[in-house]
N, C-alpha and C positions, 0 to 999 in steps of 0.2 A: 577516688582516683583523681590524680592531678590532670589539669589541662596543659598540654604541651604546645609550645610554639617553636617555630624553626626560623632560621635566617642564615644568610651566607656569612661565613666567618671572615673576619678581617685580621690584619696584623696585630691589632690590639688584643685579640683573643688568644694569641699564642701561649702566654704563660698559663692561662686556665686550661687550654687544650692539653698542654704538656702534663699538667697536674692530673687531669682526668685520665689521660692515657696511662700514666704511672699507676694510679689506683686500680684501673681496669686490669692491667697486665698482672699486677701483684696479687690481686684477689680473685678475679674471675677465672684465671687459668689454673688455679690450685686444684680443682677437682679433676683435672685432666693431666697435668704435668708436674713433675718434681721441681723443687727449687732450682736445681742445676739446669733442667730443661727450660725453665722460665728464663734464666739468665741467658741461655743460648738463643732463645726466641727473640729476646730484646735486641739482638744484633740486626734483625731484619725489620725492626719497627722503629717508630719515631716520627717526629713532626716532619711533614713534607710541605715546605713553604710554597712550592710550585702550585699545589692544589689551592692554597689560599690566594696566591697571586692570580691564578686562572679563574677565581671565583666559582669553584666547583666543590667547595667544602662547606658543609653545613654544621651548625651547632643546634642542638635541641635544648630548650630551656623550660623550666617550670617555676612557678611562684611558690616559695616556701617561706611562711611567716613574713609575708610582704616583701620578700627579697627574691630577685631573679637569680636562679641557680642553673649552671650548665650541667645537664644530666647525661648527655650523649653527644658524640660527634662522629662525622664520617662523610664521605662524599663519593664523587666519581671523577675519573680522570680521562682527559682526551689526549693523553700522551701515552707512549708505549710502555712506560714503567708500570709493572704489575703490582709491586708492593715495596714497602720500605720508606725510610725517612731520608732526609737530606744527605746523610752520611753513609747510606747503604751502598755497598759495592755493586757494580753491574747495572746501574741505572741507564735508561735510554729515555731521555726527556724530549725526544723528537715528537712532533705532533702525529697522531694517528689519522688515517684517512677514513672517514665514516663509511665510505662506499665499500671498503675492503678490509678494514681493521676493526677489532672490537674496542668498545669503550672499556673502562676499568672501574670496578667498585673498589674504593680505597679507604684504608685507615679508619675502620669502624670500631668505636670504643663506647662502652656504656659504663657509667659510674656504678660501682658495686651496690650502692643503695637503691638503684633504679632498674635492676635487671628484671626480666619477665614482665615488662609493662608495655611491650610492643614497640620499643624504641628502635631495635634493629630492623624490624619490618618497616617502620616509618622511614628510616634512613635509606633502606633499599628502594622503597617506593619513590623517594625524592631523587635519588641518583639515577634509577632506571628511567624515570620520566624525563629528566633533564637530558640524559644521553639520547633517548628516543627523539626528543625535540631537536637535538643537534644533528640528527640524521643517522645515528648509529643503528645497525641492524642486529648486532650481537654485543654482549657484555661479558667480561671475564673478571675473575678475582683470584687472589692468592689467599686461601683460607688457612687459618690455624686449625689444629685439631679441635679445640673447643668451638670454633665458629661453624664447622662443617654441618652439624645438624640443622641450624637455622637456614643455611643456604640451600640445603637439599629440600627442605620443606617449601622453600620459595622458588623451586624449579631449576636450580643450578645443578649441573652434572659434572662430576669430577672427570678429568681427562688425562691428568698427569700428576704424579706425586714427586716432589723434589725434597730430598733430605740433605740439608747442609750440616756441616759439623761446626759447632761454635768454637770460639777460642778456648773454652773450657773442656773441649772434647765431647760435649753432649750433642745429640741430634736436635735439629730444628726442622720440623716437617712443615712443608708448605704445599697445600693441596690446590692445584690449578683447577678452577671450575669455570663453566660457561653456561650462558642462557641466551636464548633467542629473544629479541625485543620486538619481533614482528608477530 
């Protein structure tokens, strides 16, 4: 078992994050979605530089043959946007009020070679802890169909399912989930 380290992502990490996201989407979703549904799902995914600028996005790394390799990424948001990348329609990047609004778990991706090693749980722990320290009482996320089992095991409850239709006519299901941080 590798020992993992984590750190806050910086702008210099964007190319590696984008590469990891692409591999994760293409491979990890295949057990749940068709190729056409994956293409549709990509419309609500992508790099969100706001998370990086806010310093709320983490990268998880491991040493492989004396080289540091990014194996997962994800974070939390203090803004109202629930999911999506910079180009996703319907964003609301206004700041959330920790006293009344939920924080957000955002953009979690694991490289296909590193799944089932606890990285999703580590990312959730990091995001939840940081959101709690920032004063948030609840946290929400927009889950893909493949992500839902992890989030349920970690105490998140679905409260709304949104189905968007992609440009290719295929459905893109986003499951809105929440958890108390108190």
